[in-house]
C-alpha positions as CSV (number, residue, x, y, z in Angstrom):
1,X,0.0,0.0,0.0
2,X,1.4,3.3,-1.1
3,X,1.7,6.4,1.0
4,X,-1.1,8.2,-0.7
5,X,-3.4,5.3,-0.2
6,X,-2.5,5.0,3.5
7,X,-3.2,8.7,3.9
8,X,-6.6,8.4,2.2
9,X,-7.5,5.5,4.4
10,X,-6.5,7.3,7.5
11,X,-8.7,10.3,6.5
12,X,-11.7,8.0,6.0
13,X,-11.2,6.4,9.4
14,X,-11.0,9.9,11.1
15,X,-14.1,11.0,9.3
16,X,-16.0,7.9,10.4
17,X,-14.9,8.4,14.0
18,X,-16.0,12.1,13.8
19,X,-19.3,11.0,12.6
20,X,-19.7,8.5,15.4
21,X,-18.8,11.2,17.9
22,X,-21.4,13.6,16.5
23,X,-24.1,10.9,16.7
24,X,-23.1,10.0,20.3
25,X,-23.0,13.7,21.3
26,X,-26.5,14.2,19.7
27,X,-27.9,11.2,21.6
28,X,-26.4,12.5,24.8
29,X,-27.8,15.9,24.3
30,X,-31.2,14.6,23.5
31,X,-31.1,12.5,26.7
32,X,-30.0,15.4,28.8
33,X,-32.7,17.6,27.2
34,X,-35.3,15.1,28.2
35,X,-34.0,14.9,31.7
36,X,-33.9,18.7,32.0
37,X,-37.4,19.1,30.6
38,X,-38.6,16.5,33.1
39,X,-36.8,18.2,35.9
40,X,-38.3,21.6,35.0
41,X,-41.8,20.2,34.7
42,X,-41.4,18.6,38.1
43,X,-40.2,21.8,39.7
44,X,-43.1,23.7,38.1
45,X,-45.6,21.2,39.4
46,X,-44.2,21.5,42.9
47,X,-44.2,25.2,42.9
48,X,-47.8,25.3,41.7
49,X,-48.8,22.9,44.4
50,X,-47.0,25.0,47.1
51,X,-48.6,28.2,45.8
52,X,-52.1,26.7,45.6
53,X,-51.7,25.1,49.0
54,X,-50.5,28.4,50.5
55,X,-53.4,30.3,49.0
56,X,-55.9,27.8,50.4
57,X,-54.2,27.8,53.9
58,X,-54.1,31.6,53.9
59,X,-57.8,32.0,53.0
60,X,-58.7,29.4,55.6
61,X,-56.7,31.2,58.2
62,X,-57.9,34.6,57.2
63,X,-61.5,33.6,57.5
64,X,-61.3,31.3,60.5
65,X,-63.6,33.6,62.6
66,X,-66.5,33.2,60.1
67,X,-69.6,31.8,61.9
68,X,-67.7,31.3,65.1
69,X,-69.2,32.0,68.5
70,X,-66.7,34.0,70.7
71,X,-66.1,31.9,73.8
72,X,-66.8,33.7,77.0
73,X,-63.9,34.3,79.4
74,X,-64.2,33.3,83.0
75,X,-65.9,36.2,84.8
76,X,-63.6,38.4,86.7
77,X,-64.3,38.6,90.4
78,X,-64.2,42.1,91.6
79,X,-66.1,44.0,94.3
80,X,-65.4,47.3,92.6
81,X,-67.7,48.8,89.9
82,X,-66.6,49.6,86.4
83,X,-66.9,53.2,85.3
84,X,-66.8,54.6,81.7
85,X,-65.5,58.2,81.3
86,X,-65.7,59.1,77.6
87,X,-63.7,56.4,75.9
88,X,-61.8,55.4,79.0
89,X,-63.0,52.6,81.3
90,X,-61.9,52.6,85.0
91,X,-61.8,49.3,87.0
92,X,-60.9,49.0,90.6
93,X,-61.0,51.0,93.8
94,X,-61.2,54.7,93.0
95,X,-59.1,55.3,96.1
96,X,-56.5,52.7,95.1
97,X,-52.9,53.9,95.9
98,X,-51.7,53.2,92.3
99,X,-53.4,54.1,89.0
100,X,-52.2,52.9,85.6
101,X,-53.4,53.8,82.1
102,X,-53.3,51.0,79.6
103,X,-53.5,51.8,75.9
104,X,-54.4,48.7,73.8
105,X,-55.9,47.6,70.5
106,X,-58.1,44.6,70.3
107,X,-56.4,43.4,67.1
108,X,-52.8,44.1,68.3
109,X,-50.9,40.8,68.7
110,X,-48.5,42.5,71.2
111,X,-51.5,43.6,73.3
112,X,-52.8,40.1,73.3
113,X,-49.5,38.9,74.6
114,X,-49.5,41.6,77.2
115,X,-52.8,40.5,78.6
116,X,-51.8,36.9,78.4
117,X,-48.7,37.6,80.4
118,X,-49.9,40.2,82.8
119,X,-53.7,40.2,82.8
120,X,-54.2,37.8,85.7
121,X,-51.6,39.8,87.8
122,X,-53.4,43.0,87.0
123,X,-56.8,41.6,88.0
124,X,-55.4,40.4,91.3
125,X,-54.1,43.9,92.1
126,X,-57.5,45.3,91.2
127,X,-59.3,42.8,93.4
128,X,-57.1,43.5,96.4
129,X,-57.7,47.2,96.1
130,X,-54.1,48.2,95.4
131,X,-54.6,49.1,91.7
132,X,-57.0,51.2,89.6
133,X,-56.8,50.5,85.9
134,X,-57.8,53.0,83.3
135,X,-58.2,51.2,80.0
136,X,-58.0,53.1,76.7
137,X,-59.4,51.0,73.8
138,X,-57.3,52.2,70.9
139,X,-58.5,51.8,67.3
140,X,-55.0,51.9,65.8
141,X,-55.2,48.9,63.5
142,X,-58.4,49.8,61.7
143,X,-56.9,48.9,58.3
144,X,-55.2,45.7,59.5
145,X,-58.3,43.4,59.3
146,X,-60.0,42.0,56.2
147,X,-62.5,43.6,55.8
148,X,-61.1,46.7,57.6
149,X,-62.7,48.1,60.7
150,X,-62.6,45.4,63.4
151,X,-60.3,47.3,65.6
152,X,-62.8,50.2,65.8
153,X,-65.8,47.9,66.0
154,X,-64.3,46.0,69.0
155,X,-63.4,49.2,70.8
156,X,-66.9,50.6,70.4
157,X,-68.5,47.3,71.5
158,X,-66.3,47.2,74.6
159,X,-67.4,50.7,75.7
160,X,-71.0,49.6,75.2
161,X,-70.3,46.6,77.4
162,X,-68.8,49.0,80.0
163,X,-72.2,50.8,80.0
164,X,-73.7,47.5,81.0
165,X,-71.2,46.8,83.7
166,X,-69.6,44.0,81.7
167,X,-66.4,45.6,80.3
168,X,-63.9,43.2,81.9
169,X,-65.6,40.0,80.8
170,X,-66.2,41.4,77.3
171,X,-62.6,42.7,77.1
172,X,-61.1,39.5,78.3
173,X,-63.2,37.4,75.9
174,X,-62.0,39.4,72.9
175,X,-58.3,39.1,73.9
176,X,-58.5,35.4,74.8
177,X,-60.0,34.7,71.4
178,X,-58.1,37.4,69.4
179,X,-58.5,37.3,65.6
180,X,-55.3,37.2,63.5
181,X,-53.9,40.6,62.4
182,X,-54.6,40.8,58.6
183,X,-57.4,38.3,58.8
184,X,-61.1,38.7,59.4
185,X,-62.3,40.1,62.7
186,X,-65.6,39.5,64.4
187,X,-68.8,40.8,62.8
188,X,-71.4,43.0,64.6
189,X,-73.6,39.9,64.9
190,X,-70.8,38.0,66.6
191,X,-70.1,40.9,69.0
192,X,-73.8,41.1,69.8
193,X,-73.9,37.4,70.4
194,X,-70.9,37.7,72.9
195,X,-72.9,40.3,74.7
196,X,-75.9,38.1,74.9
197,X,-73.8,35.3,76.3
198,X,-72.6,37.7,78.9
199,X,-76.3,38.5,79.7
200,X,-76.2,41.8,77.8
201,X,-79.5,41.9,76.0
202,X,-80.5,45.6,76.0
203,X,-81.5,47.4,72.9
204,X,-79.0,50.1,73.6
205,X,-76.1,47.7,73.4
206,X,-77.4,46.1,70.1
207,X,-78.2,49.4,68.5
208,X,-74.9,50.9,69.7
209,X,-73.0,48.2,67.9
210,X,-75.0,48.5,64.8
211,X,-74.7,52.3,64.5
212,X,-71.1,52.6,65.9
213,X,-72.2,54.8,68.9
214,X,-68.7,55.7,70.2
215,X,-66.8,55.4,66.9
216,X,-66.4,59.1,66.2
217,X,-65.3,59.7,69.8
218,X,-62.8,56.9,69.7
219,X,-61.3,58.1,66.4
220,X,-61.0,61.7,67.7
221,X,-59.4,60.5,71.0
222,X,-57.0,58.2,69.1
223,X,-55.7,61.1,67.0
224,X,-54.9,63.0,70.2
225,X,-53.3,60.0,71.7
226,X,-51.1,59.2,68.7
227,X,-49.8,62.7,68.5
228,X,-49.1,63.1,72.2
229,X,-45.3,63.3,72.6
230,X,-45.5,62.0,76.2
231,X,-46.8,58.7,74.8
232,X,-44.2,58.2,72.1
233,X,-41.4,55.6,72.3
234,X,-38.5,54.6,70.1
235,X,-39.3,51.8,67.8
236,X,-38.0,50.0,64.6
237,X,-39.4,52.9,62.5
238,X,-38.4,55.7,64.8
239,X,-40.2,57.4,67.6
240,X,-44.0,57.2,67.7
241,X,-47.0,55.8,69.6
242,X,-47.5,52.1,69.7
243,X,-49.5,49.5,71.6
244,X,-49.5,48.3,74.3
245,X,-48.5,51.3,76.2
246,X,-48.8,51.6,80.0
247,X,-48.3,54.8,81.9
248,X,-48.2,55.7,85.6
249,X,-48.4,59.3,86.8
250,X,-47.8,60.4,83.2
251,X,-44.7,58.4,82.7
252,X,-44.4,55.4,80.3
253,X,-43.8,52.2,82.3
254,X,-41.1,49.8,81.0
255,X,-42.8,46.4,81.0
256,X,-40.2,44.3,82.7
257,X,-41.1,41.0,84.4
258,X,-41.8,42.7,87.8
259,X,-43.1,46.1,86.7
260,X,-46.4,45.7,88.4
261,X,-45.0,44.6,91.7
262,X,-42.6,47.5,91.7
263,X,-45.4,49.9,91.1
264,X,-47.7,48.5,93.8
265,X,-45.0,48.1,96.3
266,X,-44.0,51.8,96.1
267,X,-40.6,51.0,94.4
268,X,-41.4,52.7,91.1
């Protein structure tokens, strides 16, 4: 075999090998493409499932108060009458040595935690005559329910309950069964039903909830409260009013573990 013939044969072998390589590469690419497509489809399906599941869970959570009866809190035992003055409710002995003002919103999660943590302690101090509590229902989170307005509706209803001498039970029932911020609050019918379960069945209470008897007064007072420099504290977004806020003799109380004992023992 001459040199020219050997060179030609070598070229043919190289061309054949290149052809095999191209075919193998194409097959590999096709296989990988199929795997990638399958993987992408799988990921998309999982994402859709997560999104749909999240939407369903969110809707269910948001509307969990629909049709629910608000459980009644255990009645607070106190020998002292309740007294409403404007949009403030006083509970305890008028001659108690210590008076605190509590500013709270019925939709505020931090306020719910405050009452869960300190509510029983506060009530004990009220019962033994060492503490007078002035509660300010604050409609700060009016836009934070869906539909908006529960914060104001609850504050209004609590004042109406105070007119019937049932403020503490009504107040505690709402906080112990607090709706989620951003979700649906309780409707007028549900608030009226809670009143009924607390033996409030007057027409004044029912109509007061329906027509928002104290709403204008609550909104006006809140505007004054939120702009009061003495009630402002430093927060994540700068200085401003927030809930819960507790004051004693015009000074904001720092809510440490033993703040209440310090006040009532004269160590404040």
